[in-house]
C-alpha positions as CSV (number, residue, x, y, z in Angstrom):
1,M,-10.8,-7.2,-30.0
2,L,-8.6,-9.3,-28.0
3,T,-9.9,-12.9,-27.7
4,P,-9.3,-14.4,-24.2
5,P,-7.0,-17.5,-24.3
6,R,-7.9,-21.2,-22.9
7,H,-5.3,-21.4,-20.4
8,T,-3.4,-19.1,-18.6
9,R,-1.1,-18.6,-15.9
10,A,-1.3,-18.1,-12.4
11,V,0.9,-17.7,-8.7
12,V,-0.2,-19.9,-6.0
13,L,0.8,-20.4,-2.3
14,Q,3.1,-23.3,-2.4
15,R,4.3,-23.3,1.1
16,R,3.3,-21.0,4.0
17,P,6.5,-18.4,4.6
18,Q,8.4,-18.8,8.0
19,G,9.3,-15.2,8.8
20,P,10.1,-13.1,5.9
21,P,8.5,-14.4,2.5
22,R,11.0,-16.5,0.3
23,P,10.4,-16.5,-3.5
24,D,10.3,-20.6,-3.2
25,D,7.3,-20.0,-1.1
26,F,5.4,-19.5,-4.3
27,A,4.9,-21.1,-7.2
28,L,4.1,-20.4,-11.0
29,V,1.3,-22.7,-12.5
30,Q,-0.7,-22.9,-15.3
31,Q,-4.4,-22.8,-14.9
32,P,-7.4,-23.7,-17.7
33,L,-9.4,-20.4,-18.3
34,P,-13.0,-21.6,-19.1
35,R,-15.8,-19.9,-20.3
36,P,-17.8,-16.7,-17.8
37,H,-20.7,-18.0,-16.2
38,R,-23.6,-15.3,-15.9
39,G,-22.4,-12.5,-14.3
40,A,-19.0,-12.6,-14.5
41,V,-16.4,-11.4,-17.0
42,V,-12.9,-12.4,-18.5
43,V,-10.1,-10.2,-18.0
44,G,-6.8,-9.5,-18.7
45,V,-4.8,-8.1,-16.1
46,A,-2.4,-5.0,-17.1
47,D,-1.2,-3.9,-13.2
48,L,-1.2,-5.7,-10.0
49,S,-0.7,-4.7,-6.6
50,L,1.7,-5.9,-3.8
51,D,1.0,-4.5,-0.2
52,P,2.3,-5.6,2.8
53,Y,-0.8,-6.9,4.5
54,L,-1.0,-9.9,2.4
55,R,1.8,-11.1,4.4
56,S,-0.7,-12.0,6.8
57,V,-2.9,-13.1,4.5
58,L,0.0,-16.0,3.4
59,G,0.1,-17.0,7.1
60,A,-3.1,-17.9,9.0
61,G,-5.2,-15.6,7.5
62,H,-5.7,-11.6,7.4
63,L,-8.6,-10.2,9.6
64,A,-10.0,-13.7,10.7
65,Q,-10.1,-14.2,6.4
66,A,-9.2,-18.0,5.9
67,A,-5.9,-19.4,5.4
68,L,-5.1,-19.9,1.9
69,A,-5.2,-23.6,0.2
70,L,-1.3,-24.4,-0.6
71,G,-0.8,-25.3,-4.0
72,S,-4.3,-24.4,-5.6
73,A,-5.5,-21.1,-4.0
74,V,-4.0,-18.1,-6.1
75,V,-2.5,-15.3,-4.6
76,P,-5.0,-12.1,-3.7
77,G,-4.5,-8.7,-5.2
78,T,-5.6,-6.1,-6.1
79,A,-5.2,-5.4,-10.4
80,V,-6.0,-3.0,-12.9
81,A,-7.9,-5.4,-16.2
82,I,-9.2,-4.8,-19.4
83,V,-12.2,-6.8,-20.0
84,L,-12.2,-9.5,-22.3
85,E,-15.4,-11.3,-22.5
86,S,-18.6,-10.1,-20.4
87,E,-21.5,-11.9,-18.9
88,H,-22.1,-9.0,-16.7
89,P,-24.4,-6.2,-17.8
90,S,-22.2,-3.2,-16.4
91,F,-19.2,-4.2,-18.4
92,A,-18.7,-4.8,-22.2
93,P,-15.1,-5.6,-23.8
94,G,-12.4,-3.2,-23.3
95,D,-14.0,-1.6,-20.2
96,W,-10.9,-1.0,-17.3
97,V,-11.8,-2.2,-14.1
98,V,-9.9,-2.7,-10.6
99,G,-10.3,-5.3,-8.3
100,D,-9.3,-8.1,-6.4
101,I,-8.8,-10.3,-9.3
102,G,-5.4,-12.0,-8.0
103,W,-1.5,-13.1,-8.9
104,R,-2.7,-14.1,-12.7
105,E,-2.4,-12.7,-16.2
106,H,-6.7,-13.5,-16.8
107,G,-9.0,-14.3,-14.7
108,I,-12.7,-15.3,-14.8
109,V,-14.4,-12.7,-12.0
110,D,-17.8,-12.1,-10.6
111,G,-18.6,-8.4,-12.5
112,D,-20.2,-7.3,-9.0
113,A,-16.4,-7.8,-7.1
114,L,-15.2,-5.3,-10.1
115,R,-15.6,-1.4,-10.7
116,P,-15.0,0.9,-13.2
117,V,-11.4,2.3,-13.0
118,P,-11.7,5.9,-12.3
119,V,-10.1,8.3,-14.9
120,I,-8.0,11.2,-13.0
121,D,-6.4,13.5,-15.1
122,G,-2.3,13.8,-14.9
123,L,-2.4,10.0,-13.7
124,P,-2.0,6.6,-14.9
125,R,-4.2,4.0,-14.6
126,S,-2.1,2.2,-12.0
127,A,-2.8,5.3,-9.3
128,V,-5.5,3.1,-8.5
129,L,-3.6,0.9,-6.9
130,G,-2.0,3.4,-5.1
131,A,-2.3,7.5,-4.1
132,A,-6.1,6.9,-5.7
133,G,-7.0,3.4,-4.7
134,M,-6.8,1.7,-1.1
135,P,-3.1,2.5,-0.2
136,G,-4.1,6.6,-0.8
137,L,-7.5,6.2,0.9
138,T,-5.2,4.8,3.9
139,A,-3.1,7.6,4.0
140,Y,-6.2,10.4,3.6
141,A,-8.4,8.4,6.7
142,A,-5.5,8.4,8.9
143,L,-4.3,12.2,8.4
144,E,-8.6,13.4,7.9
145,R,-9.2,11.2,11.2
146,H,-6.6,10.3,13.3
147,L,-3.7,13.0,12.7
148,R,-5.5,15.7,12.2
149,P,-2.6,18.1,11.3
150,Q,-2.3,21.3,11.5
151,H,-0.8,23.9,9.6
152,G,2.8,24.4,11.0
153,E,2.7,21.2,12.9
154,T,5.2,18.4,12.7
155,V,3.9,15.3,11.0
156,A,6.2,12.2,11.1
157,I,6.0,8.9,8.9
158,S,7.7,5.8,8.7
159,S,8.0,3.8,5.4
160,A,7.4,7.5,4.3
161,T,8.1,6.7,0.7
162,G,6.0,3.3,0.0
163,G,2.5,3.5,-1.3
164,V,1.2,4.7,2.1
165,G,3.3,6.8,2.8
166,A,4.1,8.9,0.0
167,T,1.2,9.8,-0.2
168,A,0.4,10.8,2.9
169,G,3.7,12.8,3.3
170,Q,2.3,14.6,0.4
171,L,-1.1,15.0,1.4
172,A,0.4,16.3,4.9
173,A,2.2,19.0,3.2
174,A,-0.8,19.7,1.4
175,R,-2.5,20.6,4.7
176,G,0.8,22.5,5.4
177,A,2.1,20.7,8.1
178,R,5.8,20.2,8.1
179,T,6.7,16.4,7.1
180,V,9.6,14.4,8.3
181,A,10.2,11.0,6.6
182,I,12.1,7.9,8.5
183,V,13.3,5.7,6.4
184,G,15.4,2.8,5.5
185,S,18.1,4.0,3.1
186,A,20.1,7.1,2.2
187,E,18.6,6.1,-1.5
188,K,15.2,7.0,0.0
189,A,15.9,9.7,2.1
190,A,16.7,11.3,-1.4
191,D,12.9,10.0,-2.9
192,A,11.7,11.7,0.0
193,L,12.8,14.9,-0.2
194,E,12.0,14.9,-3.9
195,L,8.6,13.9,-2.9
196,G,8.5,17.1,-0.9
197,Y,9.0,15.7,2.6
198,E,10.9,18.6,4.4
199,A,13.5,16.4,6.4
200,A,14.6,12.5,6.0
201,V,16.1,10.8,8.7
202,V,17.8,7.5,8.0
203,R,16.7,5.2,10.6
204,T,19.7,2.4,9.9
205,T,22.5,4.5,10.8
206,S,24.1,4.4,14.6
207,D,22.7,8.0,15.7
208,W,19.4,8.0,14.5
209,A,17.6,9.4,17.1
210,T,19.9,12.4,17.0
211,D,19.1,12.9,13.6
212,L,15.4,12.5,14.4
213,A,15.9,14.8,17.4
214,R,17.3,17.7,15.1
215,A,14.5,17.0,12.1
216,C,12.0,17.7,14.6
217,P,13.0,20.4,17.1
218,D,9.5,21.3,18.2
219,G,8.5,17.8,18.9
220,I,6.0,15.5,16.7
221,D,2.8,17.0,17.0
222,G,1.5,13.5,14.0
223,Y,2.9,10.3,13.7
224,L,1.8,7.2,11.1
225,H,3.2,4.3,12.3
226,M,4.4,1.5,9.3
227,G,7.7,0.8,10.6
228,D,9.2,-1.6,13.3
229,Q,9.5,-1.3,17.2
230,Q,13.0,0.6,17.7
231,T,11.1,3.5,15.3
232,L,8.0,3.4,17.3
233,D,9.7,3.7,20.6
234,C,11.9,6.4,18.9
235,V,9.2,8.1,18.2
236,L,7.5,8.2,21.2
237,D,10.6,10.0,22.8
238,R,10.1,12.7,20.7
239,L,6.4,13.4,21.2
240,S,4.5,17.0,22.1
241,V,2.3,17.3,24.1
242,G,-1.5,16.1,22.9
243,A,0.2,14.6,20.0
244,R,-1.8,12.2,17.7
245,I,-0.4,8.3,16.8
246,S,-2.2,6.3,13.4
247,L,-1.0,3.0,14.1
248,C,-0.8,1.6,10.3
249,G,1.2,-1.3,9.9
250,L,3.2,-3.2,12.1
251,M,6.4,-4.5,9.7
252,D,7.9,-7.0,12.8
253,Q,4.4,-8.9,13.2
254,Y,4.1,-9.2,9.4
255,N,7.1,-11.7,9.1
256,D,6.0,-13.2,12.1
257,G,8.8,-11.1,14.6
258,P,8.4,-10.5,18.5
259,R,4.6,-8.4,18.8
260,T,4.9,-4.8,18.8
261,V,4.8,-2.9,22.2
262,L,3.0,0.3,23.4
263,D,5.2,1.9,25.9
264,A,2.4,3.2,27.6
265,G,4.0,5.6,30.1
266,K,5.0,7.7,27.0
267,V,1.8,8.1,25.8
268,M,0.5,9.2,28.8
269,S,3.0,11.9,29.5
270,A,2.4,13.0,26.1
271,R,-1.1,13.5,26.4
272,A,-1.3,11.5,22.9
273,S,-4.3,9.4,21.6
274,V,-3.4,6.3,19.8
275,H,-5.2,5.2,16.9
276,G,-5.7,1.7,14.8
277,M,-6.1,2.2,11.2
278,V,-8.3,-0.1,9.3
279,V,-8.5,1.5,5.7
280,Y,-12.1,-0.9,5.5
281,D,-13.4,1.3,8.1
282,H,-13.3,4.3,6.0
283,Q,-14.7,3.7,2.9
284,D,-17.3,6.4,3.3
285,L,-14.3,8.9,2.5
286,A,-13.4,7.3,-0.7
287,T,-15.0,9.9,-3.2
288,V,-13.8,12.3,-1.1
289,H,-10.7,11.2,-1.1
290,R,-10.4,10.5,-5.0
291,E,-11.4,14.2,-5.3
292,A,-8.6,15.8,-3.3
293,V,-5.5,13.5,-5.1
294,A,-7.5,14.8,-8.2
295,S,-7.2,18.5,-6.9
296,L,-3.7,18.0,-5.8
297,V,-2.5,16.3,-9.2
298,A,-4.0,19.0,-11.1
299,A,-2.2,21.9,-8.7
300,D,1.2,19.7,-9.6
301,Q,1.5,19.1,-5.5
302,L,0.8,15.3,-5.6
303,R,2.8,12.7,-7.9
304,L,3.1,9.2,-8.5
305,H,6.0,7.2,-6.8
306,E,5.9,3.7,-8.2
307,H,8.5,0.6,-7.8
308,R,7.6,-1.4,-11.0
309,T,8.9,-4.7,-11.9
310,I,7.9,-6.5,-15.3
311,G,6.0,-9.7,-15.7
312,L,3.8,-11.7,-13.4
313,A,6.9,-14.3,-12.7
314,S,8.3,-11.3,-11.0
315,A,5.8,-11.1,-8.3
316,P,7.5,-13.3,-5.6
317,A,10.2,-12.1,-5.7
318,A,9.2,-8.1,-5.7
319,F,6.9,-9.4,-3.2
320,C,10.0,-10.3,-0.9
321,E,11.8,-7.1,-1.6
322,L,8.9,-5.5,-0.6
323,M,8.2,-7.1,3.2
324,S,12.1,-6.6,3.2
325,G,12.0,-2.9,2.7
326,A,14.4,-2.8,-0.4
327,N,11.5,-1.6,-2.8
328,R,11.8,1.9,-3.9
329,G,7.7,3.7,-4.1
330,K,4.7,1.7,-4.4
331,A,4.6,-2.2,-5.3
332,V,3.4,-2.6,-9.0
333,V,3.7,-5.6,-11.3
334,E,3.1,-4.6,-15.0
335,V,1.8,-8.2,-15.9
336,A,0.7,-7.3,-19.5
337,S,-0.1,-4.1,-21.8
338,F,-3.2,-3.5,-23.4
339,S,-3.2,-1.2,-26.5
């Protein structure tokens, strides 16, 4: 059995980002790793999730959470880890767990804040960071409660090959919707088509509005927004009557850009409904979401799309790539490999 080290490494916030984050906003530090107190476990991190919402955590705080203390607070983040030592009755050494463990190689975590990693045939443990985890639940809830796609309807998704988008596209296709990916590069467009999107539009080309109109000749019935202002404006021009919009991410605002503005006139003209997606409101769907993912994987209708980097030291640069749109798939840091 693996023995916990006496010291470990972690990433802390060294400077609050001004605009897009930079690798030198972070620092890799060594920290002592004491014995666990009653109710806690010592874990070794295998895979770490990088998610766009963390950008707001690095600033003034996320959804009323306090801002991180500079130089000392470990950057938060969901991770898959193995239990090395336990003072909690529900976990034993060798158990695999998932929770908000943070950007670190090892950690002491309250066992009540962890949950066992669900086993889904055909998917690796890291799936709980993507399709079978929070990004996947976000996608599932947006479709189930906001977009409600019917067979043959057109669903457009921005950031279409990321952790949320890749899952949402495959879930919508499984419902019989016609799926259109909005992406930032030709490489991502190719990825989208491999994931099963019926069409992919590159939003960085000069005539991309024409390409979107061509891809959605009958209008857009459902739209999952995780893009920028220009993308939102262009999609609003293509809404069909009775369209549904789920606002899931505001990339411009994450990087301290101008506030996203919704053209109310276009929404009214389309008789559209607009919903705000906060995944914490939909935890009641977690079990049925995982069952749906398992069923689609078994039917070969859903696959993972990960962008992996190696080693904790790669996390700052990988996060900056994520926030600039340079990643291709769900961003995961492979911190360590445990046999």
